[in-house]
N, C-alpha and C positions, 0 to 999 in steps of 0.2 A: 861175112858174119852170119852165123846161123840164126834163123828166125826164132824169136822167143814167143812162147804162148802165154806166159804170165805177164803181169804188169811190167811196164818198162822200169828200169832202175832209176832211182832218184839221185841226182848228183848236186853237188854244191860247187859253184864257180866263184872266182874272184877276178875283178878287173880293177887295176890301180891307175890313179891319176896323180899328177903333181902340180902344185902351184906355189907361188911365192906371195906372201901377204904380210901386211903390218897389222898390229892391233894393240890395244891396251885394255886392261881389265878394270873398269871403273868402280867395281864394288869391293876390291881387295883393301885390306887395311893400309893406312898411310905408311909409306916407306917400303911397301912390298915391291919387289923389282918388276912385277908384271903390271903395275899401275902406270908405268911409263910406256910410251910408244916404243915398240920393238917389233921385230919380224921373225918369221919362221919360213922354212922350206917345208911346206905341208905335203903329206902323202895321204891320199884318200883311197880306201879300198872298199869297193862295193861287193857285197856277198849276195849271190843269187842262187836260188835253189829251185829245182823242178825236175820233172821226169824227162828222161832222154827221149827226144823225138825219134821214133824208129826210122822215119824216112830221111830226115835231114842229118841225124847223127849228133845233134847238139841239144842243149837245154834252151839256150838263147844265143843268138848271133852276137858275138863280141862287137861287131860293127854297129849293131843296133844299140848296144849299151853305150858305146862311144858317142853315137849320134845324139842320144838323149842327154848324156852327162857333160859332154864337152862345152856346150854353151854356158852351163852353170859354172863349170870350172873356170872358163874364160872370164866370167863376171867376177870371180874371186881373185884371179891372178893379178898381182901387182896392185891390189886394192888395199885400202884401209878398211878392214872388216867392220869396224864400228860404224862406218858410214852406210852400210847396207841395211835396209829395213829388216827387222827381226834379229839382227846381230849386234844390237847396241852393247851387249855384254858377251863378246865373242869368245867364250871358252871353247875348248875342243868339244866338250859335251854338248853345248848348244849348237855348235857347227854340225855335229852328227845328226841331230834331230832336224835342223834347218835343211840340210841336204836331203835327208830321207823324206821329209814332207814334200819337197819339190820333185824328187825323182820317182817316188813310188807310184804315182798315178800313171806314168808311162813305162814303168818297169815292174810289171806284176809279179815277177819272180824275185824281186829284191827282198832279202830277209834281214840284212844288217848293213850298217855303215860304220867304218872305222876311220878315224882321223888321227894321224900321227903328226904331232907338231915337232917332235925331236925323235931321234933314233930310239930313245928309251921311254917316251911318254905317248901313250895311245889311249884314246877313248873309243868305246864301241857302243852303238845303239842297236839293239835287236828289235826289229819292228814287231808289233803285236801280230799274232796269227789271226787268220780269218779274212773275210772279204774286205776289200778296200773300197772306199767311196771314190 
């Protein structure tokens, strides 16, 4: 690959994870089907964005993303999401923010989290730009 003299290109990556979990949504109107305990085969996609490292040839090591994310995914797998602190009302939207809050400190290139609870139902949280605490 020829050496570039300008800034390295910025790329976006995605890393996907799956887990099975149950939940109920306690704030829906009476009789709503999501008010009863039910489960989903969730798919989580982490979106990462950053400059291509000219030496290593990547933005971030996918193995590092897995190292950070897998313990959190394991916590969710085969759990009742309502039982986890911060997920008492475990909508896909809340789950996106919950995951982002826990992953972003160790994944500085994380820019978005998507949670797919069915093939056709997806929530996405775009993290705010700027420095993270």
